[in-house]
C-alpha positions in Angstrom: 60.5 -9.0 208.7 61.3 -12.7 209.2 57.9 -14.2 210.3 56.1 -11.8 210.7 56.1 -10.9 207.3 55.4 -14.2 205.5 52.3 -14.0 208.6 50.3 -11.3 207.0 51.5 -12.7 203.4 49.7 -16.2 204.1 47.0 -13.9 205.4 46.8 -11.5 203.0 45.6 -14.0 201.0 43.3 -15.7 202.4 41.4 -12.4 203.4 41.4 -11.6 199.5 39.8 -15.9 198.9 43.5 -16.8 197.6 45.6 -19.7 197.9 48.8 -17.8 198.4 51.8 -19.6 195.7 55.5 -19.9 196.8 57.6 -19.4 193.8 60.6 -21.7 193.8 63.8 -20.3 191.8 67.4 -21.5 191.7 69.5 -18.8 192.7 72.0 -18.2 190.5 71.0 -19.6 187.1 71.4 -19.0 184.6 73.3 -15.8 186.8 72.8 -14.3 190.0 71.6 -11.3 188.0 69.1 -13.2 185.9 67.7 -14.4 189.1 67.3 -10.5 190.2 65.4 -10.3 187.3 63.2 -12.6 187.7 62.4 -12.4 191.4 61.6 -8.5 190.5 59.1 -10.1 187.7 57.4 -12.7 189.9 56.9 -10.1 193.1 55.5 -7.2 190.5 53.1 -9.8 188.9 52.0 -10.9 192.9 53.8 -14.0 194.1 52.8 -14.1 197.3 56.2 -15.3 198.9 59.6 -16.4 196.9 61.7 -19.5 197.9 65.3 -19.2 196.2 67.4 -22.3 195.9 70.7 -22.3 197.1 72.8 -24.6 194.5 74.4 -27.6 196.4 76.8 -29.9 195.0 75.0 -32.5 196.0 70.9 -31.9 196.2 69.3 -35.3 198.1 65.8 -33.5 198.0 66.2 -32.3 194.4 64.9 -33.9 190.9 66.9 -33.3 187.5 65.6 -29.8 187.0 66.8 -29.0 189.6 69.7 -30.8 190.5 71.0 -29.8 186.4 70.3 -25.6 187.7 72.1 -25.9 190.7 75.3 -28.0 189.3 75.1 -24.7 186.5 74.9 -22.0 189.3 78.1 -23.7 191.0 79.7 -24.0 187.9 79.1 -20.3 187.4 80.2 -19.5 189.9 77.4 -18.8 192.0 78.5 -18.4 196.2 76.5 -18.2 199.0 77.9 -14.4 200.0 77.0 -13.6 196.2 73.5 -15.0 196.6 73.1 -13.2 199.7 74.6 -9.7 198.1 72.2 -10.4 195.7 69.2 -10.7 197.5 70.3 -6.8 199.5 69.5 -5.6 196.0 66.0 -7.2 195.2 65.2 -6.3 198.5 65.6 -2.9 198.3 63.4 -2.8 195.4 60.4 -5.2 196.9 58.5 -5.8 200.4 57.6 -10.0 199.0 58.6 -12.5 201.7 62.0 -14.4 201.0 62.7 -18.2 201.8 66.0 -19.3 201.1 66.3 -23.0 200.7 69.2 -24.5 201.4 70.9 -27.8 202.3 73.6 -28.6 205.8 76.6 -28.6 204.2 76.7 -24.6 203.0 75.1 -23.3 206.2 77.5 -25.3 208.2 80.7 -23.9 206.4 79.3 -20.3 206.4 78.0 -21.0 210.0 74.8 -21.9 211.2 74.7 -18.1 213.5 76.5 -16.8 210.8 74.7 -17.6 208.0 71.2 -16.4 209.9 71.8 -13.2 211.0 73.8 -12.3 207.4 70.4 -13.4 205.6 67.9 -11.7 207.8 70.6 -8.0 206.9 70.2 -9.4 202.9 66.4 -9.7 203.6 65.6 -13.1 203.5 62.9 -13.6 206.3 62.6 -17.8 206.5 64.4 -20.9 206.0 63.9 -24.0 205.0 66.9 -27.3 205.1 65.4 -30.4 203.2 68.1 -32.5 205.0 68.1 -31.2 208.7 64.7 -32.7 211.0 63.7 -31.0 213.6 65.4 -33.3 216.2 68.6 -32.3 214.7 67.8 -29.1 214.8 69.0 -27.3 217.7 71.5 -25.3 216.4 69.2 -23.9 213.2 66.5 -23.0 215.9 69.1 -21.1 218.6 70.9 -19.0 215.2 67.4 -18.0 214.3 64.8 -17.5 217.1 66.7 -14.3 218.4 67.1 -12.5 214.6 63.9 -13.3 214.0 64.7 -15.5 211.0 61.2 -17.8 210.1 62.3 -21.8 210.8 60.3 -24.2 208.2 60.5 -27.7 208.4 59.2 -30.2 206.0 56.3 -32.6 206.9 55.8 -35.5 204.1 53.1 -38.1 204.3 55.0 -40.9 206.2 55.5 -37.9 209.2 53.4 -40.0 212.4 51.5 -37.7 214.1 53.9 -37.8 217.1 56.4 -36.0 214.7 54.1 -33.7 212.6 53.5 -32.3 216.3 56.9 -31.8 216.5 57.3 -30.2 212.7 55.0 -27.6 214.1 56.0 -26.7 217.3 59.5 -25.9 215.5 58.0 -24.7 212.8 57.5 -20.4 211.7 55.8 -19.0 209.2 54.3 -22.1 207.4 55.1 -25.9 207.6 55.7 -27.0 204.0 54.0 -30.0 203.1 55.5 -32.5 200.9 52.9 -34.1 198.6 54.6 -37.2 198.0 57.9 -40.2 198.6 59.9 -38.8 196.3 62.3 -36.0 195.1 61.0 -32.6 193.7 60.1 -32.7 189.9 56.8 -31.6 188.0 54.2 -34.1 187.7 51.5 -35.0 185.9 49.1 -35.6 189.0 49.6 -35.6 192.5 48.5 -38.7 194.8 44.7 -38.1 195.4 45.3 -38.7 199.4 46.9 -34.8 199.5 44.3 -33.1 200.4 43.2 -35.2 203.6 46.7 -35.2 204.3 47.1 -31.8 204.9 43.2 -31.5 206.7 44.6 -33.7 209.1 48.0 -31.3 209.4 45.6 -28.3 209.8 44.2 -29.8 212.6 47.6 -30.1 214.7 48.3 -26.6 214.0 47.6 -22.8 213.4 50.4 -22.6 210.6 49.4 -21.9 206.9 50.2 -25.5 205.2 51.6 -24.9 202.2 52.2 -27.9 199.7 54.6 -28.4 197.4 56.7 -31.7 195.7 54.6 -31.9 192.0 52.8 -29.4 191.2 53.4 -28.0 188.3 49.9 -27.4 186.1 47.5 -24.2 186.8 44.5 -27.3 187.8 46.4 -28.9 190.4 47.3 -25.2 191.7 43.1 -25.0 191.8 42.4 -28.0 193.8 45.3 -28.2 196.3 43.8 -24.5 197.2 40.7 -26.3 198.1 42.2 -27.1 201.2 46.1 -25.5 201.3 47.2 -22.3 202.9 49.8 -22.3 199.7 50.9 -24.4 196.7 55.0 -24.4 195.8 55.8 -24.5 192.3 59.5 -25.3 191.6 60.5 -27.7 189.2 58.1 -26.1 186.8 59.1 -23.0 187.0 62.9 -24.0 186.7 61.8 -25.5 183.5 60.5 -22.7 182.1 63.4 -20.5 182.9 64.8 -23.6 181.0 62.8 -23.1 177.7 63.3 -19.5 177.5 67.0 -19.6 179.2 69.7 -16.5 177.9 72.2 -17.4 174.9 75.5 -18.7 176.8 78.7 -16.7 176.4 79.8 -13.4 177.6 78.4 -10.2 176.7 79.8 -7.5 175.0 77.7 -5.1 176.5 76.1 -4.5 179.9 73.1 -3.3 178.3 72.6 -5.9 175.9 72.9 -8.3 179.4 69.8 -6.7 181.1 67.2 -6.4 178.2 68.2 -10.4 177.7 67.3 -10.7 181.5 64.2 -8.2 181.5 62.9 -10.3 178.5 63.8 -13.8 180.2 62.1 -12.2 183.5 59.1 -11.5 181.1 58.7 -14.7 179.5 58.7 -16.5 182.6 56.0 -13.8 184.5 54.0 -15.8 181.6 54.5 -18.8 182.8 54.0 -17.8 186.2 50.2 -16.2 185.2 48.2 -18.9 184.8 49.4 -20.4 188.2 48.5 -17.0 189.8 45.1 -16.9 188.4 44.7 -20.4 189.4 45.5 -19.6 193.0 42.6 -17.5 192.9 40.2 -20.1 193.9 
């Protein structure tokens, strides 16, 4: 569990000469039940880690795609407790590492120590908090270490060497390298200097380095895989969910609802499949 499960996933990918694929999904979009089916489908297809975004009303690191998904999830009643209950159900059906992505406010409202404890009990292995730098993360680290919840911090192209070392020291599981300055969102092209920056970061740490923000196409996954240990794809997957999402409104029968959720999950899985194939270097 925790960092050990994340480390094992990167180790397996490396042994198989693959780049670990980290798939991001906004929890509760278009519903918690849909999220559950999508996570199970992605795990069955071989995604190495799954990052579940906890919706927040002011997601400052996210672009329009994830902002819209978060807003709808909140409007539909998604809560931290509901997401933890969903994760508990998922954990009973898969061993894929699960990483929570949350901003500080929802964690502070829930209680930092309580969230770390309950997240691990539900089945989460790691936590990413984009608006919490390691210099201010003492409370989180103290709460996460005893329950073995991996703290995953973000490194950016603008991070100086001293800060990269601090990020590496505070991180567990892996380091999330932000490929560009800006917010999340699918990009047609990534900055060419990313590979050199990742090589430099890897000289400072033994932790795996996964690159995210902007990654959306198989050729980008293949290109990054020459250097990065992992690649995070988020907005492109959320866009795929939007394209294939369920019809709005209540369903008369729960069986119909489950069939439609299962169909959505399969369609999203089909979108992710070429990304998985590209990760095979």
